C-alpha positions as CSV (number, residue, x, y, z in Angstrom):
1,M,14.8,26.4,9.8
2,S,11.3,25.0,9.0
3,D,10.2,21.5,9.9
4,F,10.1,20.8,6.1
5,E,13.8,21.7,5.9
6,R,14.7,19.7,9.0
7,A,12.8,16.7,7.6
8,A,14.7,17.1,4.3
9,E,18.0,17.2,6.2
10,L,17.0,14.0,8.0
11,I,16.2,12.3,4.7
12,K,19.5,13.5,3.1
13,S,21.6,12.2,5.9
14,A,19.8,8.8,6.2
15,K,21.7,5.7,5.2
16,K,18.4,3.7,4.8
17,I,14.8,4.9,4.5
18,A,11.7,2.7,4.9
19,V,8.4,4.1,3.8
20,L,5.0,2.8,4.9
21,T,2.0,3.8,2.8
22,G,-1.7,3.3,3.3
23,A,-5.0,4.1,1.7
24,G,-4.5,7.9,2.2
25,I,-1.9,8.1,-0.5
26,S,-4.1,6.4,-3.1
27,A,-7.2,8.3,-2.1
28,E,-5.6,11.4,-3.6
29,S,-5.6,9.6,-7.0
30,G,-9.3,8.8,-6.5
31,V,-9.0,5.2,-5.4
32,P,-12.0,4.5,-3.1
33,T,-11.4,2.6,0.1
34,F,-14.6,0.4,0.0
35,R,-14.6,0.5,3.8
36,G,-16.6,2.4,6.3
37,R,-19.7,4.5,5.5
38,G,-20.6,4.7,1.9
39,G,-18.3,1.7,1.1
40,L,-21.1,-0.3,-0.4
41,W,-21.0,-2.2,-3.7
42,Q,-24.5,-3.1,-4.8
43,K,-26.0,-4.2,-1.5
44,Y,-22.8,-5.6,0.0
45,R,-20.0,-4.2,2.1
46,A,-16.3,-5.0,1.3
47,E,-16.0,-6.9,4.6
48,E,-18.7,-9.3,3.4
49,L,-17.1,-10.0,0.1
50,A,-13.3,-9.9,0.8
51,T,-13.3,-13.2,2.7
52,P,-12.3,-16.8,2.0
53,E,-15.8,-17.8,3.1
54,A,-17.5,-15.5,0.6
55,F,-15.3,-16.7,-2.3
56,Q,-16.0,-20.4,-1.4
57,K,-19.7,-19.7,-1.3
58,D,-19.9,-17.5,-4.5
59,P,-16.7,-17.0,-6.5
60,V,-18.6,-15.3,-9.3
61,L,-20.0,-12.6,-7.0
62,V,-16.6,-12.0,-5.4
63,W,-14.9,-11.8,-8.8
64,K,-17.5,-9.3,-10.1
65,F,-16.7,-7.1,-7.1
66,Y,-13.0,-7.2,-7.9
67,D,-13.7,-6.7,-11.6
68,Y,-15.5,-3.5,-10.5
69,R,-12.6,-2.4,-8.3
70,R,-10.1,-3.2,-11.0
71,R,-12.0,-1.1,-13.6
72,L,-12.1,1.9,-11.2
73,I,-8.4,1.6,-10.4
74,S,-7.4,1.3,-14.0
75,K,-8.9,4.8,-14.7
76,V,-6.8,6.6,-12.1
77,E,-3.2,7.7,-12.3
78,P,-0.4,7.8,-9.7
79,N,-0.4,11.2,-8.0
80,K,2.5,13.5,-7.2
81,A,3.2,11.7,-3.9
82,H,3.7,8.4,-5.7
83,R,5.9,10.1,-8.3
84,I,8.1,11.9,-5.7
85,L,8.7,8.6,-3.8
86,A,9.7,7.0,-7.2
87,E,12.1,10.0,-7.8
88,W,13.6,9.6,-4.4
89,E,14.3,5.9,-5.1
90,N,16.3,7.0,-8.2
91,S,18.1,10.0,-6.7
92,L,18.7,8.8,-3.2
93,G,19.0,5.1,-3.9
94,N,18.4,4.1,-0.3
95,I,14.6,4.1,0.0
96,E,12.2,1.1,-0.1
97,I,8.4,1.1,0.2
98,V,6.1,-1.1,2.2
99,T,2.5,-0.6,1.2
100,Q,-0.8,-1.7,2.5
101,N,-2.4,-0.8,-0.8
102,I,-3.2,-3.4,-3.5
103,D,-3.6,-1.0,-6.4
104,G,-0.1,-1.1,-7.9
105,L,0.2,2.7,-8.2
106,H,3.6,2.8,-6.7
107,Q,5.0,0.6,-9.5
108,R,3.1,2.6,-12.1
109,A,4.8,5.7,-10.8
110,G,8.2,4.1,-11.3
111,S,9.0,2.6,-7.8
112,K,10.8,-0.7,-8.1
113,K,11.5,-1.5,-4.5
114,V,7.9,-2.2,-3.2
115,V,6.8,-4.7,-0.6
116,E,3.1,-5.3,-0.9
117,L,1.7,-6.4,2.5
118,H,-1.8,-7.1,1.2
119,G,-1.1,-8.4,-2.3
120,N,-1.8,-6.9,-5.7
121,I,-5.2,-6.6,-7.4
122,W,-3.5,-7.1,-10.8
123,Q,-2.2,-10.5,-9.8
124,A,-4.0,-13.8,-9.2
125,I,-3.4,-17.2,-7.6
126,C,-4.2,-20.4,-9.3
127,L,-5.8,-22.6,-6.6
128,K,-4.9,-25.8,-8.5
129,E,-1.2,-25.1,-9.0
130,N,-0.8,-22.6,-6.1
131,R,0.9,-20.3,-8.6
132,V,0.9,-16.5,-8.5
133,F,0.8,-14.7,-11.9
134,K,0.0,-11.3,-13.4
135,F,-3.7,-11.0,-14.3
136,K,-4.4,-7.7,-16.0
137,E,-7.5,-8.7,-18.1
138,N,-9.7,-5.6,-17.8
139,P,-12.7,-6.0,-17.9
140,I,-12.7,-9.6,-17.0
141,K,-14.4,-11.6,-19.8
142,E,-15.5,-14.8,-17.9
143,F,-16.8,-15.3,-14.3
144,P,-15.2,-16.8,-12.5
145,P,-12.0,-16.5,-14.5
146,K,-9.8,-19.6,-14.9
147,C,-6.1,-20.3,-15.0
148,S,-4.8,-20.0,-18.6
149,E,-2.3,-22.8,-18.0
150,C,-4.5,-25.5,-16.3
151,G,-8.0,-24.2,-16.4
152,G,-8.3,-24.3,-12.6
153,L,-10.1,-21.7,-10.5
154,I,-8.2,-18.6,-9.6
155,R,-8.6,-16.0,-6.9
156,P,-7.3,-12.4,-6.5
157,D,-3.8,-12.3,-5.0
158,V,-4.9,-10.2,-2.1
159,V,-5.1,-10.8,1.6
160,W,-8.7,-11.1,2.7
161,F,-10.3,-10.4,6.1
162,G,-9.5,-13.3,8.4
163,E,-6.3,-14.3,6.5
164,A,-2.8,-14.0,7.8
165,L,-0.2,-12.0,6.0
166,D,2.5,-13.9,4.0
167,P,5.2,-14.6,6.7
168,L,8.0,-14.1,4.2
169,I,6.6,-10.7,3.0
170,L,6.0,-9.7,6.6
171,E,9.6,-10.7,7.6
172,K,11.0,-8.6,4.7
173,A,8.9,-5.6,5.9
174,F,10.1,-6.0,9.5
175,N,13.7,-6.2,8.3
176,L,13.4,-3.1,6.3
177,F,12.2,-1.0,9.2
178,E,14.6,-2.7,11.6
179,S,17.6,-1.6,9.5
180,A,16.2,1.9,8.6
181,D,17.4,5.0,10.3
182,V,14.4,7.0,9.0
183,A,10.8,5.7,8.7
184,I,8.3,7.8,6.7
185,V,4.6,6.9,7.3
186,I,2.1,8.2,4.8
187,G,-1.7,8.0,4.8
188,T,-2.2,5.1,7.1
189,S,-4.4,5.1,10.2
190,S,-1.6,3.3,12.3
191,I,-4.2,1.1,14.0
192,V,-4.0,-2.0,11.8
193,Y,-1.3,-4.4,13.1
194,P,1.3,-5.7,12.3
195,A,1.8,-2.8,9.8
196,A,1.3,-0.2,12.5
197,Y,4.2,-1.7,14.5
198,L,6.7,-1.2,11.6
199,P,7.7,2.5,12.3
200,Q,7.8,1.7,16.0
201,I,10.6,-0.7,15.2
202,T,12.7,2.0,13.6
203,K,12.0,4.3,16.6
204,K,13.0,1.6,19.1
205,N,16.2,1.1,17.2
206,G,17.2,4.8,17.6
207,G,15.9,5.9,14.2
208,S,13.6,8.8,13.4
209,T,10.0,8.8,12.1
210,I,8.2,11.3,9.8
211,E,4.4,11.0,9.7
212,I,2.2,12.5,6.9
213,N,-1.5,12.3,7.3
214,I,-4.7,14.4,7.0
215,E,-5.3,13.8,10.7
216,E,-3.5,12.7,13.8
217,T,-3.1,9.0,14.5
218,A,-1.9,6.7,17.2
219,L,1.6,7.1,15.8
220,T,1.6,10.9,16.0
221,P,2.8,11.2,19.6
222,L,5.8,9.0,18.7
223,A,6.7,10.8,15.5
224,D,9.7,13.2,15.3
225,F,7.9,15.1,12.7
226,F,4.1,15.2,12.0
227,F,2.9,17.0,8.9
228,K,-0.9,17.4,8.7
229,G,-2.1,17.5,5.1
230,K,-2.2,15.7,1.8
231,A,0.8,13.6,1.0
232,S,1.4,15.2,-2.4
233,D,1.5,18.7,-0.8
234,I,3.7,17.7,2.1
235,L,6.2,15.6,0.0
236,S,6.4,18.4,-2.5
237,Q,7.4,20.9,0.2
238,I,10.0,18.5,1.6
239,N,11.2,17.8,-1.9
240,N,11.9,21.5,-2.4
241,Y,14.7,21.2,0.1
242,L,16.1,18.1,-1.5
243,S,16.6,19.3,-5.0
């Protein structure tokens, strides 16, 4: 029996599956990470713009950066990995996704049970009313954009560098992995905490972990199965044994 078949058997027998996805799954769709080498926009790095301080200093510049990102993301499509996870939600009914991505591609692929740790680039927060709402204007017509209800300044509904994760969202993510008997980790470096701790919770509670990545990570030695390669290729091979 191959590891793909064994992983499929694990997924079939699971009562609850928690999936953690990172930048790697969206990279297959062509979503740039905006971090590391080559992650420049004009003469700025993402780490210089995605901060509360940058927004306070120049909200127009920050919103132009996010307008650029939104336009790029709007041109890409969910890939096979996104679609397979959405299919599993429908067929297995016991799978929920926690994602570090802000692109909304899981939802576009059809997944409904998605916890977004770092927010969603297609939502905004009214700073006057402290209200979160969908903001899909693309391209953005006015900089900085204003709240359609009260005219107040709005910001992207994303977690910036130096900001804490929403405690309620984080608690939901922890609960999912605590109650899961199988954790699947896809395309994440497993070095950014607290997200990197999530599959370890499943493992400590006696569950199993399946890791899919193009390279080994800090999680790899703890994983029951490690599949090296693109998420769409690996999930397709596992899926062959589920259908």
